[in-house]
N, C-alpha and C positions, 0 to 999 in steps of 0.2 A: 334446553337449547332448541331453538327453531331453526330449521334448515330448508333449503330448496335443493332440488335434484335436477341435474342435467344428464340425459342419457344419449349416447351416440351409438346407434346400431349400425355397425359396419358389416361388410360381407364376411370378414374373417374374425374380427373381435368386436365385442360390445363393451363400451366404457361408460362409467358413471362418475360424476363429480358432485360433491355436496358443498354448498356454501352456507355460512351462517348469515344472520340478519345483516351483518356489517359487510358482507361480500367476501369474507375471508374463506379460503379453501380449508375445509376441515376433514374431508375424506375423499378417497379415490378408489375405484374398483374396476377390475377388468376380467373378462371371461371370454372363452371361445363363443362365437355366434353359433346358434343352433337352428335347426329347422323350425323349432317352436320359439318364435321371437318373444313370446311372453315369458318363457323360461329364461332366455338369455337376459332380458331386461331385468327380471326379478333377481337373478343371481348377481349381475353387475351392481345393481342398486344395493343389495344386501352386503356385498363386499365393501362398497363405499361406506355403508353404515358401520361395519366393523372397523374400518379404517378411521372413521369418526370417533369411535370409542377409544382408539389409541391417541387421538388428539385430546380427548378428555383425560386420558391417563397422563399425558404430558402436562396438562394443566394442573392436575391433582398433585403430581410430583413437584411442580414448580411453586406450589403455594408456600413452601417453607425453605429457608436458606440455611438451616442447621446442617452440620456435617453429615448426619445420617441421610438426610433428604438429598443432599448433593451427591453422595455415593450411590444412592438408589437411582437417581436420575441418570447417572452415567451408565446404568445397565439397561436403558430403554432399547438400544439396538439388539442386545442379547435377548430381551423379552420378545421383541417382534420376531426374531429368528426362531425362538423356541415355540412361539405361537404358531408360526407357519409349519413347524415340524409336527405339531399336534394335528393340524389340518391335514397334512400329508399322510400321517399315520391312519387317520380316519378314512381317507380316500383309499389308502392301500388296503385296509381291511375290507372295504367294500369291493375293491377289485378282486381280491382273493375269493370273496363270496361268489362273485359272478363267474370267475374262472371255474370254481368247483361246480357251480350249477351247470355250466356248459359241459363239463366232463361227465356229469351224471346222465346226460342225454346221449352220450356217446355209446355206441354198441360195445358190450363187454368183450374183453379180449386182452391179450398180452400187451398190445400197443397202448390201450387205455391205461393199463396198470403202470406201464413204464412212464407214460406222459404224466400221469397223476403224481407219481413219485418225484419226477423231475420238477414239475411246477411247484410242488410242496416245498422242495428244497430251495428252489429259486426264490419263491416269495418269502420264505423264512429268512434267507440271506438279505433280501431287500428290507425287511423289517428290522433286522439286526444292524444293518449299515446305514439306515435312514438318518441318524443324527449327524453322520459325516457330511451329508448333503446340505445341512442347514446351520450347524453350530460351529463355533471356533472361528468365526469371521470369514467363512468361505464366501466366494462371490456367488451371487444369485444368478443362475443360468437362464431361467425362464420364469414367466408368470404363471405357467400352466402345468397342471398335474400331468397331463398327457406327455409333455416333453420330458419332464424330470423322471417320471416313472418309466416312460418308454425307453429312455436311454439306459436306465438301470436294468430294466427287464431284458433288453437285447444283450447287454453285456453278460447278464446272468445266464441267458439262454445259450450263448456261445460257450460259456464255461461248462455248464452241465451236459450239453450235447457233445462236447469234446471228450467226455469220459464215458459216454453211453451211446446206445444206438438210436436214441430218440431223434427224430428229424427236427432240425432247427425250424423249418417252416411251420411245423405243427404248433410249436410253442408260440412263435410270433403271431400265428393266425389266431390263437386263443386270446392273446392280448388285444389284437386289433378288433376282435368282436366284443370282448368284455369292456374295453374302454368306452365304447359307445354308450353302454348302460351307465357307466360311472359319470360321464360328462352330461348326461341328460337327467341325472338325479337331482332333485331339489331337496336337500336334506338340511333342515335348519339346525344350527348348532348354537349352544348357549355360551355367549361370551363370558358370562359370569362363572361358568364351569371351566372352560378351556384356559382362560387367562391365569387363574390360580394354579392350574397344572403347570403352565409355562413358568410361573413364578417359582414354584417348587423346584423345577428342573434347573433354572438358572441359579437359584439360591444354593443348591447342592453343588453345582459345578464350580461356582465362584467362591464357595465357602464364606458367604456373607455373614455378618454378625446378626444376632437375634434382633437388634434394634433396627438394622437396615431391612431385615426381612419383614418386620412389623410395618415399616413405612411402605414397602412394596405391596403387602397384603391390603393395607387400608386404601392405598391409591387404586388398586384393582377393584375393590368393592365400590369405591366412589364412582369410578369410570363406568362400571356396569349398571349402577343404580340410577344415574342421572337420566331423566327423560329426554328423548330426542324426538321432536315433533316435526314431521315433514309437511311443510305448509304450501309448497308449490312444486311443479315439475314441468319440464319441457324436454322434448325429444328431437333428435336430428339423426343424420347419417344416411348412408347408401340405402338402407332398408327402412327409412323413416315412415314411408307410406304404409308399411305393414305393422308398425308399432301399435300395440293395443291401447292407444291414447286418443283422447278427444282431438278433433281436427285442429282446434285452436291451440293445442299444446305442441304441435309439430312445426319445427322451424327449418329453414333452408340450411343445408350443411355449408354452403358457401358463406353465408352470413355468420354462422357459428364459428367456423374455423378462422375467419378473418377477425372476428371480435375476440376470440380466445387468444389468438396469437398476439394481438395488440394489447390485451390485458397483461400478459406476461412480459412482453417487450414493447413498451409504448412507442419506441422509435420505429417500429416495423411499418414498412410501406409496401412490401411484397411478401407473399406467403406461397409456399409450395407444399401441397398436401398430396402425398402418395399413399393411397390406401390399397385395400385388397382388390377392388374392381374399377376404381377410377383414379385419375390424377387431376388435380385442380391447381391452376396458377391464378392467384388472387392478388389484386391491387387494392389497398385500403388508404384512406386519408388519415389525417392527424387524429381523428376521433375513432378510428377503427371501423369506419363505415366503408363498405365495399364500393369501389368506383368502377372496376371492370374485372373480368375473369375469363379464363379459357379452361375447357375440359377435354380430355380424350373423348373422341366422338364416335369411335368404331367398336372397340372391344376392350378386353382387359389386358391387352398387350402393353408392356411397360409398367405394369402395376404389381402389387404384392401377390396377386393370384398367380402370376407367371412364376414368381420365385417359389411359390408353393408347389407348382407342378415340377419344377426342377428338383426341389427337395425330395419329393416323392420318388422321382426317377433314381435319385442317388441313395434312397433309403436313409435320409437324414432328417433331423428336425429343422424347421424353418429357421430357428435361432442359430443353427450351426453354419448356415451358408456364408454369412458375412465374415466371421473369423476364419473360415477355410479359404475364402477368396483373398483375404489379406496375405496369405502365404504364397501367392502367385509370384512367379519369377518373370513372367512375360504376359502381355495382354493379347489374348487371341480375339480376332475380329469375329463377331457373330453376325450372321446374315439376316436373322429374323428373330423378333421378339414375340411372335405369335404363339399363343399357348397351345394351339392345335398341333403345331409342328415342333414344339419345344423338346419333347422326348426323342423324336426322330433325329433332330440335329445333334442333341447331346450324345446319343448312342453312337452316331456316326463319327463324331469327333473323338470319343473315347476309343472307338475301334481303330482310329488312325494313330493311336498311341499318344494323343495329347493329354497332358495332365489335367485332372479335374479342377485343380486350383486355378490354372490358367484359363480354363474354359469359363469358370464361374466369374473370374475377374472381367472377362469380355462381356459376359451376360449382364453384369451389373453396370458396366459402362454404357451398353446399349440402352438400358432402361433410363439411365440418367440423361443420355443425349435426347431421348424423346421428351423428358421432362423439361429440359432446357429450351426445346423448341416451343413448348406451351408457354413458358415464361416470356419468351420473346414475343409471341403473338398477343399476350395479355398486356404488354407494355414494357417488358424488360425489367431490369433492376437498376434503380438510380440511388437507392438509399439502403437502409437496414432491411435485411432479408431473413425470413424465418422459415424453417423446415419443420413440417408437422406430419402426422400420420404414422401408421405402423412401420413403414419402411425406414423412418428416421431412427429406429432402434437398431438398424443394420449398420455395423461399423464400416463396412466396405462402401455402402451407399453414401454415407456421410463424408467419407474420405474423398470419393470421386466427385461429389457435389462441390466440395470446397475447391478442388482443383479446377473444375469446369467454370465455376464462378470467377475465379481469379483469371483464368484463361480468356474468358469472354467479356468480363466487365471490369477487371482490374483488382488490385489488392486493397483498394480503399473501401470496398463493400464489406460491411459487417454482417457476417452470417451467424444467425442464432440457431443453435440446436440444443434444446433443453431436454434433460433426462425424462421429463414428463410430457414431451411434445405430442405423444400419442393421445393425450387427454384434451388437446386444445378444442376439438369439436364439442366434447361434453362440457368443457368449461364455458364455452360460448353459449351453449344451451342453458346451462345453469344461470348465467347472467341474464338471459331473457326471462327465465322463470322468476328471478328476483325482481326484475322490472314489473312483471305481471303481479307479483305479490304486493309490491310497494304501491302499485296503481289500484289495488283493491279488487282485481279479478284474476286470481290464481287458478290454475288447473290442477286438480287433485286426481291421483291415480290409484284408487283402491284396487282396480283390476290388475295392476302390475303385481301386487302382492298376493292377490287371491287366485287369479287364473292359473298361476304357475305352481302353486303349492299342492302337493299331492298328499300331504299329511299335516296335522297341527304342528305349529312351530313353537318350541319353548320360548325362544327370544329372537335370535338372529341367525341367519344363514350367512356364512362369511368366509372370506379368504382374502388376506390383506394384499393390497397392491403396493 
């Protein structure tokens, strides 16, 4: 299979999308953006590559219509969850390694011994309960290991500290330091090894017949063995100028978001992208070509970074803010969305006895009001409207945006919010890469794969999106 790759390097997350020669999406990948942009690009690209392998698995399972193949194909969602579990367990083992290494440089004494015992117990519990986070049809809470493991670690720390004299802050501090090493590690994993492990786990849990197991095993081998050739690449995003790409492979994020949104929703005429550091209001024509746009021109106020500061102040994961804000019983008016004063205003309101759910609801509304102002300046909304960027995954943000669109433009406006809207920029970049390939002048990125790798890779570095 020949593929093109589009990479969107945002300030918070880096996304990658792979298209086949026919322009069909075959893989998506997402990772936290890092200070080393080559690492972030490589990991997102490799996650998309593994996701492409699952597309190949789907095709392999769909080649036969007999009863065993149909039963095997019905287990694809379970296989993906089990595969994610294997990736999580691998990251968890490395997290334990880094925590133990940090403990070894700690001065010997009773406190180190008690903290060592507590973390050993805590991490063993995380290992034991890991399947509960992925298997059995549970809802996926986050795309990132930091969020999933961080929540489990904090809950475990509260439990073990409650029955010992170990300071809670000591345990959480160990996690905060160790997770930096985990996130910046580029550890290639072999899809051809991990998927059979996932198959075995699902086959045992579902008690599948030997015939169905044989179908799954063969499909796994076929998906791992098929060559995937990357023939072109394009990059975009807030950090596009720092991408380790040739200049001709870097494209405007305005053009990429507009084109990606139009590809998924051809009726789109207006696009709102709220990312980590900027907000963009984009108008496109019937061909997806940008006709006008507006961006926040001062700071990160009203963007995802502001929500990140708020999450840090509340000691919450960014993915927890939206669901928590949905529980609000009243909307508290927020005076400022400046990131500099975010913590001070939040602490002041909490000190006044206001509920954090109500405060968060007000914060979300303030952000969306700024976004609506940008939309008005770009030309307003007259037709189909699409919401993209990382904040589109926040349920409170999407709820408020729908209300504000109806309030300002009427109920006739069709608002598009796709589960994969965060990938629109990367999709647009991939479409430009496909154009370059078809025109005979593609940009190839060997540096993306080589600059970031710290050790030889068996096959693929991956985490499914």
